[in-house]
Backbone bond lengths (Angstrom), bond angles and torsions (degrees), N, CA, C in turn:
res aa  C-N    CA-C-N  psi(-1)  N-CA   C-N-CA  omega(-1)  CA-C   N-CA-C  phi
1 M - - - 1.424 - - 1.566 113.03 -
2 I 1.383 115.03 -30.40 1.375 118.66 178.28 1.536 111.59 -89.76
3 G 1.338 114.67 111.75 1.489 117.47 -172.85 1.496 113.02 -74.69
4 L 1.352 115.37 162.52 1.463 123.76 173.31 1.508 110.17 -77.52
5 Y 1.301 116.27 151.03 1.486 122.17 -178.76 1.496 107.24 -66.93
6 R 1.309 115.38 134.02 1.477 123.02 174.37 1.498 108.90 -116.15
7 P 1.309 114.20 110.16 1.455 121.10 179.53 1.615 113.31 -51.14
8 G 1.343 111.39 142.58 1.480 114.52 177.88 1.503 108.59 -176.69
9 D 1.286 115.22 169.53 1.565 117.71 175.56 1.550 113.63 -122.01
10 S 1.320 113.67 30.59 1.384 116.84 175.12 1.610 112.91 -72.17
11 L 1.256 113.55 170.00 1.477 118.91 -179.43 1.597 112.54 -57.66
12 L 1.222 113.44 -35.22 1.542 117.26 178.52 1.551 112.60 -75.67
13 H 1.355 112.73 -30.14 1.488 117.33 176.29 1.547 108.23 -65.95
14 R 1.329 117.28 -44.71 1.441 125.33 -175.41 1.519 111.88 -72.21
15 M 1.334 120.05 -22.30 1.523 117.43 -177.34 1.562 111.85 -66.64
16 P 1.305 115.92 149.07 1.473 120.57 -177.89 1.547 106.75 -63.92
17 A 1.324 112.64 145.94 1.432 113.95 177.94 1.476 118.49 -61.83
18 G 1.369 114.44 -36.59 1.577 120.16 174.69 1.416 108.58 -57.23
19 L 1.351 120.88 -51.34 1.365 124.70 -175.00 1.655 110.85 -59.71
20 K 1.273 112.46 -39.66 1.449 116.13 -179.28 1.599 110.58 -67.81
21 L 1.303 113.29 -39.35 1.516 118.47 178.36 1.557 109.81 -62.13
22 V 1.247 116.35 -46.75 1.492 121.53 177.05 1.426 110.65 -59.10
23 L 1.348 118.73 -54.35 1.437 118.56 -178.56 1.582 113.16 -60.72
24 L 1.440 117.40 -32.15 1.370 120.70 176.13 1.541 113.12 -61.86
25 I 1.339 113.46 -45.15 1.457 118.54 176.59 1.522 114.37 -62.64
26 V 1.341 112.94 -44.54 1.516 121.35 179.40 1.539 109.41 -62.89
27 S 1.381 117.11 -44.68 1.459 121.70 -176.44 1.573 109.00 -63.80
28 I 1.335 117.24 -42.35 1.421 117.01 -177.64 1.476 110.65 -72.30
29 L 1.315 122.86 -35.79 1.434 124.12 176.43 1.494 110.62 -65.77
30 V 1.398 117.94 -37.23 1.544 120.16 -177.92 1.587 105.36 -68.21
31 A 1.329 116.36 -48.13 1.468 118.35 -179.73 1.456 115.25 -57.68
32 T 1.403 117.00 -43.57 1.388 122.81 175.39 1.534 114.26 -59.05
33 V 1.345 116.04 -41.06 1.531 118.33 -175.69 1.485 112.14 -85.22
34 F 1.390 117.94 -37.64 1.391 113.61 -173.29 1.453 121.37 -110.69
35 V 1.351 118.13 -7.90 1.429 119.89 171.17 1.474 112.27 -78.38
36 R 1.394 119.58 117.09 1.474 121.87 -169.49 1.513 113.05 -125.64
37 T 1.276 115.12 -15.88 1.502 117.26 -173.95 1.535 109.83 -129.78
38 P 1.369 117.00 158.87 1.477 118.25 176.82 1.459 112.80 -61.38
39 L 1.296 121.84 -30.77 1.453 125.54 175.98 1.482 112.11 -57.67
40 E 1.381 111.54 -49.58 1.491 119.22 179.15 1.557 110.39 -64.81
41 V 1.208 116.99 -31.94 1.479 120.41 179.35 1.577 106.12 -65.28
42 G 1.393 116.88 -44.95 1.447 119.94 -177.46 1.420 109.33 -66.79
43 V 1.316 124.18 -34.68 1.447 125.05 179.62 1.554 107.82 -65.48
44 V 1.326 116.61 -47.24 1.438 118.05 -174.17 1.595 110.45 -71.61
45 V 1.292 117.05 -32.53 1.425 121.47 171.28 1.458 114.23 -59.58
46 L 1.293 116.86 -43.44 1.684 121.79 173.42 1.495 107.32 -60.97
47 A 1.446 118.78 -40.55 1.439 118.63 -173.12 1.564 107.39 -66.90
48 V 1.454 115.03 -43.14 1.469 118.25 178.13 1.472 113.05 -57.10
49 G 1.413 109.08 -45.80 1.547 113.65 177.63 1.467 114.52 -56.02
50 A 1.349 115.02 -39.46 1.508 120.52 178.41 1.489 109.10 -61.03
51 L 1.364 118.55 -37.68 1.460 117.58 -179.10 1.464 113.10 -72.57
52 F 1.390 117.56 -30.20 1.482 115.85 169.93 1.416 112.16 -66.20
53 A 1.305 119.52 -35.74 1.486 121.40 176.44 1.509 113.83 -68.56
54 V 1.317 119.18 -32.01 1.506 123.91 174.25 1.514 108.64 -67.36
55 A 1.279 115.68 -39.23 1.460 119.83 -179.92 1.547 115.27 -77.31
56 R 1.376 110.42 -4.82 1.435 114.46 -178.15 1.493 117.46 61.38
57 I 1.341 115.25 33.68 1.542 123.72 -178.58 1.641 102.04 -86.68
58 P 1.264 115.98 126.19 1.450 117.30 172.58 1.488 114.38 -59.93
59 W 1.361 115.40 147.99 1.526 117.55 -171.23 1.615 105.03 -69.74
60 S 1.364 115.58 -27.21 1.486 115.95 179.46 1.491 114.16 -66.09
61 V 1.423 112.65 -33.18 1.473 117.14 177.37 1.508 109.62 -72.27
62 A 1.346 114.76 -43.59 1.458 121.70 -179.58 1.540 111.66 -56.52
63 V 1.250 114.33 -45.52 1.534 121.05 -179.53 1.596 109.40 -65.94
64 A 1.306 114.25 -39.55 1.436 120.04 -179.19 1.558 107.97 -62.71
65 Q 1.313 122.67 -34.92 1.464 121.89 177.41 1.465 109.79 -63.10
66 L 1.347 121.88 -33.11 1.457 125.19 -162.89 1.591 102.35 -94.38
67 R 1.265 121.47 -28.10 1.477 123.00 -167.36 1.566 112.13 -54.25
68 P 1.413 119.07 -41.09 1.463 120.20 178.99 1.600 117.85 -58.38
69 V 1.300 112.01 -23.25 1.554 114.68 178.34 1.457 117.27 -97.72
70 V 1.313 116.89 0.91 1.452 121.62 179.37 1.513 113.78 -57.43
71 W 1.290 119.47 -44.34 1.499 120.72 -175.27 1.544 104.86 -75.12
72 M 1.341 122.94 -37.02 1.425 118.84 177.79 1.527 109.13 -64.01
73 L 1.320 121.32 -40.63 1.450 124.28 178.78 1.528 111.73 -62.33
74 L 1.342 114.55 -39.51 1.481 117.02 177.95 1.519 108.52 -61.21
75 I 1.318 116.97 -45.45 1.529 116.71 -176.14 1.485 109.68 -64.99
76 I 1.439 116.74 -41.96 1.450 114.63 -179.20 1.485 111.90 -70.47
77 A 1.394 118.99 -29.72 1.429 117.74 172.06 1.512 116.99 -59.10
78 V 1.423 114.30 -46.47 1.481 116.92 178.05 1.471 107.69 -58.13
79 F 1.370 120.11 -47.99 1.449 124.11 -176.40 1.522 109.46 -55.72
80 Q 1.308 117.43 -47.69 1.451 118.77 -176.52 1.495 112.20 -69.18
81 V 1.394 118.34 -36.01 1.428 117.33 177.79 1.501 111.13 -63.22
82 W 1.360 116.91 -33.68 1.498 124.50 -177.70 1.491 110.03 -68.66
83 I 1.351 117.46 -45.44 1.504 119.85 -176.13 1.471 116.74 -94.24
84 T 1.307 115.95 -18.59 1.513 120.38 -177.11 1.501 109.59 -123.87
85 S 1.373 112.41 -103.18 1.473 120.61 179.20 1.446 112.99 -161.46
86 P 1.340 118.88 159.93 1.562 119.74 178.87 1.523 113.30 -52.27
87 A 1.332 116.38 -40.37 1.462 118.65 -178.74 1.507 110.26 -62.79
88 R 1.342 117.36 -44.24 1.521 118.63 -179.52 1.497 109.65 -65.07
89 A 1.426 116.93 -34.93 1.424 118.39 -176.44 1.614 110.17 -68.52
90 V 1.397 115.89 -27.96 1.515 122.64 179.30 1.530 102.97 -68.55
91 V 1.348 115.48 -49.81 1.450 115.14 -175.14 1.468 115.21 -63.86
92 V 1.377 118.25 -43.47 1.492 121.77 -176.32 1.533 107.83 -63.56
93 C 1.403 116.03 -49.40 1.427 115.25 -178.46 1.478 114.16 -72.82
94 G 1.336 117.68 -25.08 1.393 121.33 179.51 1.558 109.35 -67.62
95 V 1.291 115.29 -44.11 1.484 124.15 -178.08 1.578 104.24 -62.60
96 L 1.284 118.65 -48.55 1.476 120.22 -176.73 1.546 109.15 -63.34
97 L 1.271 118.96 -41.14 1.441 123.99 -178.41 1.588 105.98 -65.03
98 I 1.303 116.48 -45.05 1.490 118.89 179.92 1.557 110.01 -61.41
99 S 1.305 120.64 -40.82 1.472 129.54 179.78 1.455 105.04 -57.21
100 V 1.370 115.80 -57.52 1.517 117.08 -175.73 1.477 109.59 -63.67
101 A 1.268 123.57 -37.95 1.408 123.15 -179.64 1.537 113.42 -66.38
102 L 1.324 117.76 -36.58 1.463 122.58 178.43 1.517 107.45 -65.71
103 A 1.417 115.39 -47.27 1.465 120.03 -178.98 1.546 110.62 -58.89
104 A 1.364 113.72 -41.68 1.498 115.20 179.36 1.521 111.50 -67.42
105 L 1.344 117.16 -35.77 1.502 117.01 175.60 1.422 113.86 -60.80
106 V 1.322 117.46 -40.77 1.403 117.60 179.33 1.553 114.70 -66.08
107 T 1.366 114.75 -41.28 1.481 118.79 175.42 1.570 113.71 -63.69
108 L 1.287 113.36 -35.61 1.426 121.66 178.34 1.536 115.69 -65.35
109 T 1.389 111.63 -28.23 1.433 116.21 -175.00 1.497 112.38 -115.39
110 T 1.315 118.33 12.13 1.492 123.17 -177.98 1.524 109.31 -134.81
111 R 1.287 121.01 128.97 1.418 128.11 174.14 1.477 108.98 -64.10
112 V 1.331 118.01 134.43 1.437 121.90 176.37 1.504 113.63 -52.65
113 T 1.275 114.29 -45.52 1.453 117.24 -178.42 1.489 109.57 -62.70
114 D 1.331 126.46 -32.58 1.442 125.77 176.55 1.511 112.22 -69.20
115 M 1.381 114.51 -37.26 1.515 117.58 175.24 1.582 112.45 -64.71
116 L 1.397 111.19 -43.12 1.493 113.17 178.73 1.468 113.53 -63.69
117 D 1.291 117.40 -41.41 1.510 123.82 -179.10 1.512 107.93 -62.65
118 T 1.335 116.57 -39.98 1.458 118.09 179.15 1.553 115.36 -62.11
119 V 1.465 108.90 -47.25 1.486 117.74 178.30 1.521 108.26 -59.59
120 S 1.265 120.21 -48.74 1.467 123.52 -179.15 1.531 113.84 -58.40
121 R 1.350 116.27 -42.86 1.474 120.14 176.68 1.496 111.26 -66.76
122 A 1.337 120.85 -40.53 1.364 125.96 177.97 1.586 115.16 -62.90
123 L 1.356 112.59 -30.52 1.427 121.43 179.50 1.481 112.04 -88.82
124 G 1.337 116.09 -8.60 1.483 119.80 -174.82 1.554 114.15 -52.81
125 P 1.260 121.87 -43.19 1.501 123.35 -178.07 1.615 112.26 -62.89
126 L 1.372 112.55 -16.34 1.459 115.23 -177.35 1.524 111.43 -84.18
127 R 1.348 118.39 -2.95 1.372 121.09 177.17 1.530 115.04 -52.92
128 R 1.312 111.77 -39.53 1.473 118.34 -178.83 1.503 115.31 -65.73
129 F 1.413 114.19 -14.02 1.453 118.93 175.61 1.508 112.38 -100.09
130 G 1.289 116.03 11.80 1.490 120.93 -179.05 1.547 116.68 90.14
131 V 1.310 115.09 4.43 1.535 118.60 -178.89 1.605 105.98 -84.67
132 D 1.352 109.72 134.97 1.467 118.20 179.82 1.536 106.50 -102.32
133 P 1.326 123.03 97.45 1.467 124.81 177.79 1.524 112.92 -54.87
134 D 1.361 116.33 -36.66 1.440 117.61 -174.64 1.552 108.57 -71.62
135 R 1.279 121.15 -34.21 1.487 124.81 176.05 1.512 107.17 -68.07
136 I 1.309 118.37 -42.26 1.464 119.67 -179.09 1.587 106.29 -63.70
137 G 1.292 117.29 -44.08 1.463 120.51 -178.32 1.582 109.68 -61.91
138 L 1.357 116.54 -35.05 1.480 113.91 174.04 1.450 115.98 -72.89
139 L 1.321 117.68 -30.34 1.516 119.60 170.66 1.434 110.34 -63.39
140 L 1.317 121.61 -39.91 1.476 119.71 -177.99 1.545 108.66 -74.71
141 A 1.302 121.13 -32.74 1.410 118.85 172.95 1.552 114.07 -63.88
142 L 1.299 115.37 -36.45 1.423 121.07 178.05 1.540 110.97 -67.40
143 A 1.339 111.63 -44.03 1.520 117.91 175.09 1.516 112.46 -58.20
144 I 1.295 116.56 -43.89 1.444 121.92 -178.33 1.599 112.35 -68.37
145 R 1.392 113.68 -28.00 1.387 118.79 178.60 1.453 110.42 -84.15
146 C 1.297 121.80 -30.63 1.494 125.29 -174.97 1.546 111.17 -76.29
147 I 1.273 117.14 -26.57 1.471 119.41 -178.43 1.442 112.58 -63.39
148 P 1.418 122.08 -52.67 1.483 117.05 170.34 1.496 117.79 -61.29
149 L 1.382 116.02 -33.90 1.419 120.80 177.09 1.468 110.90 -58.53
150 L 1.418 119.58 -51.69 1.416 120.24 -179.74 1.564 113.76 -65.96
151 T 1.362 115.32 -31.40 1.491 120.47 174.97 1.529 109.25 -62.88
152 G 1.286 118.18 -42.21 1.540 122.86 178.98 1.546 109.11 -63.56
153 I 1.369 111.21 -45.31 1.573 112.26 178.64 1.556 111.48 -58.15
154 V 1.254 112.09 -44.74 1.556 117.38 -175.43 1.583 108.40 -63.88
155 Q 1.259 115.65 -38.96 1.421 119.46 -178.03 1.550 109.87 -71.99
156 E 1.305 118.84 -42.32 1.422 121.96 178.80 1.611 111.97 -63.66
157 V 1.319 110.95 -41.88 1.515 114.17 179.55 1.547 110.75 -66.11
158 A 1.325 112.96 -42.46 1.459 120.92 -178.77 1.523 110.74 -59.78
159 Q 1.317 118.99 -37.07 1.495 125.85 178.33 1.489 107.01 -67.96
160 A 1.374 116.65 -45.64 1.480 119.03 -173.60 1.498 105.84 -69.24
161 R 1.380 119.55 -40.16 1.454 123.25 179.19 1.579 110.96 -60.04
162 K 1.273 112.58 -44.48 1.524 116.39 176.16 1.521 115.56 -64.19
163 A 1.362 116.63 -32.09 1.429 123.49 177.94 1.575 108.57 -68.93
164 R 1.221 118.20 -32.10 1.483 122.13 -179.30 1.485 112.52 -89.03
165 G 1.355 116.90 3.37 1.415 121.50 178.15 1.507 113.26 72.64
166 L 1.352 119.96 29.99 1.440 129.13 -177.67 1.525 114.56 -112.79
167 Q 1.454 113.92 17.26 1.433 116.31 -169.08 1.519 117.06 -55.00
168 W 1.402 116.34 -18.61 1.424 120.74 -178.77 1.552 113.67 -98.70
169 S 1.341 116.71 3.22 1.379 119.07 -179.21 1.461 111.81 -95.31
170 M 1.411 119.72 115.07 1.406 122.24 177.85 1.574 112.91 -72.02
171 T 1.325 116.82 -22.53 1.462 119.07 178.61 1.507 108.01 -71.04
172 A 1.313 118.01 -39.78 1.455 124.66 178.85 1.514 115.45 -62.95
173 L 1.277 110.68 -18.66 1.539 120.25 177.39 1.532 112.55 -97.68
174 A 1.364 113.48 -51.00 1.461 118.62 -169.99 1.615 110.41 -67.65
175 T 1.418 116.39 -41.95 1.414 117.59 -171.53 1.558 114.59 -68.92
176 P 1.457 113.06 -49.12 1.484 110.73 173.31 1.485 116.94 -60.11
177 V 1.375 118.50 -39.39 1.454 120.68 174.10 1.466 115.00 -57.73
178 L 1.319 119.01 -41.35 1.475 122.55 177.22 1.454 110.39 -66.56
179 V 1.348 120.44 -44.34 1.450 121.58 178.22 1.484 115.46 -61.09
180 R 1.346 115.73 -40.94 1.531 120.76 -176.44 1.495 105.44 -74.87
181 A 1.343 118.01 -37.78 1.452 116.80 -179.52 1.486 110.60 -63.74
182 L 1.310 118.22 -43.11 1.511 118.20 179.63 1.554 109.88 -65.19
183 R 1.221 118.48 -37.03 1.469 125.35 -179.61 1.536 106.79 -60.58
184 T 1.337 115.19 -46.97 1.393 122.18 -174.24 1.608 107.09 -66.46
185 A 1.416 115.48 -43.43 1.393 117.14 177.09 1.503 117.05 -61.56
186 D 1.334 112.02 -38.10 1.476 116.87 174.18 1.595 114.77 -62.06
187 A 1.239 109.53 -43.66 1.556 114.17 176.12 1.536 110.00 -65.49
188 M 1.222 122.06 -36.06 1.437 121.21 178.66 1.556 113.97 -70.26
189 G 1.337 108.67 -40.04 1.591 118.66 173.96 1.529 105.86 -59.45
190 D 1.333 122.24 -50.44 1.480 121.65 -176.94 1.548 109.43 -62.43
191 A 1.303 114.44 -34.70 1.502 117.94 -172.10 1.582 104.13 -73.94
192 L 1.293 119.31 -33.92 1.541 123.18 -176.98 1.552 105.73 -72.74
193 V 1.348 116.55 -41.32 1.501 117.29 -173.66 1.479 105.63 -73.02
194 A 1.384 122.02 -33.19 1.479 122.28 177.53 1.528 108.74 -62.07
195 R 1.303 118.68 -32.56 1.440 119.59 -179.21 1.587 113.75 -91.84
196 G 1.295 115.69 11.18 1.451 120.65 173.61 1.420 115.75 85.07
197 V 1.358 116.51 20.17 1.456 118.50 -176.20 1.623 100.41 -109.88
198 D 1.382 115.21 112.21 1.434 123.78 178.88 1.465 109.78 -144.59
199 D 1.336 117.61 -168.84 1.523 123.88 -175.16 1.447 112.37 -90.56
200 D 1.408 120.54 -2.86 1.359 120.10 -175.92 1.487 113.06 -85.40
């Protein structure tokens, strides 16, 4: 879900990483609190689409950022229709989709190093309370790296499951994904320890 940085010289590319992160948080909060109708969802979706156009992000890339959450949104939509109404389902799923799209836009127009440096600087004053901004930055970097890794694992396992004719078996998907994810985590942990990064 977190896209890779795409170089460019648009206004969004030139904005400071800190400002983009603040605007991202504010935008998601505003959408969550004030977007209440399907019409408002449509207006905000058009606005987000305009931001992608300003950033010169190809539509194929934009759609690729949203594809992984489609099934989750469908499940949430069914649940919302069941307990509330179709209109409420549109609003809830629309706000989630908008939030994911905005987060993807920030990562597509911001270098990871710039984001991590911004977070480390923002957490600098907390050093006096025992917080290590560099360690938190490392954790964020690992999280950002692990998302596409896990996505790749799920896609590979899903393809293998389909080739074996088990496309409808959740066990055939969940078990291999879990095993491979744990092995990847162990390998990353060993690599970090080998480089002197531990809990001591």
